[in-house]
N, C-alpha and C positions, 0 to 999 in steps of 0.2 A: 496281333493283339497283345502278346506278352511284351513286345518292345514298347507298345503304347503306354502300358502301365509302368514300365521302367522309366519312361520319359517324364511322367507326371511329377514325381518328386523333384526331378531336376528343374523342370519349368517353375514349380512353386518356389524353389530355392532362388532361382534367378529373379523372379518377381519380387521376392522378399528383399533381396539386396538392392534392387532398383528403387523400391519405395523407401527402404531404410536410408539409402544415400540421399534421396530427394528430401526426406523429412529432416535430415540433419546436416544438409550442405552448408548452412549458415550457423551451425551450432558452435558457440564459443565456450570451450572448456575452461574452467577456472584453474589457475596455477596454484602451487602450494603457497606462493607469496600472496595471491589473492585471498586464499582461505585464512591466512594469518592476519591479513588486514581486516577481514570480517570478524575474526575472533577478537581482535583488539578494539574494534570500534562499534560493534553491534551487540548490545547486551542480549537481545532476543536470541541471536544465534548462539551465544555462549551457553544459554540455558537449555538448548535443545539436546536431545539424545544423539548418539553417534549416527544412528540411522536417519533421524530427522535432519541432522546437519547435511548429510549427503543429499537428501531430498531438497533441502533449502538451496544448496549449491546448484543443483540441476535447475531449479526454478529461476534462480538468478541468471544462469546461463541462457535459459530460454527467453527471458525478458530482454536481455541485452542483445540477443540474436534477432529479435523481432521489432524492437523499438529503437529508433534513432535518438541518441543522446548527444547534444551539441553544446559547446560553450559559446556564449555570446559576449564579446569583449573580454574574454578570459580563456586561457587554455584549460582544457578539461583533463583531470587526472584519473588514474585507475580508481583511486579511493572515491572520487566523486561518483563515478559510474556504479561502483558497488553500493554506495549509500543510497543512491536513487533507486537502484534495482531492489535493494532490501526494503525500502519504503513501499515499493509496489507489491512485493511478495508477502510481507508481514500480514496485511489485512485479509488476504485471500489464501493464506497457507492452509486453512482448513478445507479448501476445495481443490480437488486433484486437477481438474481441467480448466480452471479459470483463465480466461484470456481478456486482456483489456482491448476489446474490439473498438472502443471509442477513443483510442489513443494511438498516434503514429510517431510523435516527436516530443522529446523533453528538452527544453532550452534552459540552460543554467546561466544565470546572470551573476556577476561578481558580488552584487549587494542588492539591497532593496531597490524597488523600482516604483514608478508612478503609473497612473491609469493610461498614459500614452506610451507605456513600455520603455520609458527612459530611466537609465540607471545612474545618471549623473545629474548634479544640480539639486535644487531643493524639492520639497514636497514629495519625498519618496518614502512611502510607508507600507508598501505591499511586499509581503514575504514570499508569496506564491499564489498561483491562480491556475484554474482550468479554463482554457479558452472556449469562447462561444462565438457564434456567427462565423465570420471569415477566419477566426482563430480556432474553430472547432477541430478537435483532434490534437491540439497542442497543449502542453503544460509548461508553465514558466516557474522556475524556482530560483530563489536567492541562495547562492553558495553559503553565505554566512548563516542563514537560517537552517539550511540543510545540515551543516556541520554542528551547529548549536543543538539541533534536535537529537543528535547522537552522542553529544559530549556528556561526560560525567556530571557536568554542572547543570544539565537540563533537568527540569523538574518533571512536569507531566505534560509537556508540550513537544510536538514534533511536526513541524510545518509540512514536510514532505508526506508523512503518513496522512496528515489532514487532507492534503490535496488528492491523494489516491483514494481515500475514503469517499471524497466527492465523486470520483469516477465510478466507484462501486455503486454509490447511490444513483448516479445518472444512468446506470446500465439498464434500468427498467423504463427509461424514456423520460424521467423527470427527476431533477435534483431537488427533492422536497423533504429530505430527512426521513423518508419512509422507504427503506430498501426492499421493495416487494420481491426481488429475486432472492432475498435472504430470509424472509419470514413468511409464515403461513398467513393467509388472509384474516383468519380469526384473531390474530395477534395485533393487527394494524391499529384498531381503535384503542386497546389498552396501551400500546406504545405511544400513540399521540397524546393520550391522557397523561402518561408518565412524563413526557417531554414538557408539557405545559405546567405540570405541578413543579417540576424542578426549575423551570424558567422563573416561576413565581418566587421560589426560594432564593434564586440568584439575585433577583431584583431586590429582595428584602435583605440581602447580605447574609443569608443563612446557609450558603453553600460555598464550598471551596472550588467549584468548577469555574473556569475562566469566564468572566462576564461576556466575552465575545459570543458565547453560546446563545445569548438571548436575541441575537441579530435576527434569526429566523430558525425554522425547524432544521433546515439543511446544515446550517452552521452548528447548531446544537449537536446533531449526529456526528459531525466531523470532530468537534471539540471533545466530546465525551469518548470518542473512539481513540483519540490521541491519549487521553488519560488511561483508558483501558489497556492499551498496549505498552505505554511507558511505565506506569505504576500500578500494575494489576492488583497487588496485595492491598495497597492503600485505597484503591478505587473500590474493591470489594468490601473493605472494612467500612468505608464511609457511605457507599452507595450500593448496598447489596442487591436491590431490585434492578437497578440499571445494569449492574455487573452481570446478573443472570440473563438479562435480555440480550446484552451484547454478546455474551458467551454463546447463547443459542444462535444468534444471527451469524456470527463469524465461525461457529463450530470450533471454538477454542476456549479452553479453561486454563488460564495462565497463572492464576493465583496459587500460591503454595498451599498444599493440603495440610490441614491441622492434624497433628499426631494424636 
């Protein structure tokens, strides 16, 4: 009997290392060079605390370990992968265990593309998209749009974050601008009302939100989310109610606190 009790801790330790190895067999650790690239190109990462940077790096690694990123018509660089993964992590950084179960692959095109997924020739005005139908589980991004979204010249737009917000929206089964997984049911009607009120202001030229937001509720949610993550201080100043709603949904308060 005594030998049995001695064996229990050993067995538990063996089981722990078996599962630990299995859970991390595809884990891609970031190098110091990777972290330096993040710091140089991702403003969101720069503003994190030391502990949160480490957590962000782990989330980047987990994303790249589970999602296939591939260049189409162009070689893909380490920076490309880091920017794509950052775009995925930023909207869900407030949630510890978020996984993009509705995504398997990200395809990076060299430039804009058309509805037939052609990236050469005329009539190419698509910057990014989340696939549906036979393309379900796929995301396509333009490298030029990806880089622009993280450049210092970017204003309040980030195509890659926009597309990942669509996936967050889609996680409840419908891409409709009402992310039910992020908000309590009683906030749904006030949120829809807020959307339509701001759409009306955009139509009248009384809002600085990108007019693409009036396409439909789903695009509105993605567009204002870009603004929220790219220019939180400006967004809070000009759209305090929208800011508070998105802060509650994403569990992130990014605007600088007033002293």
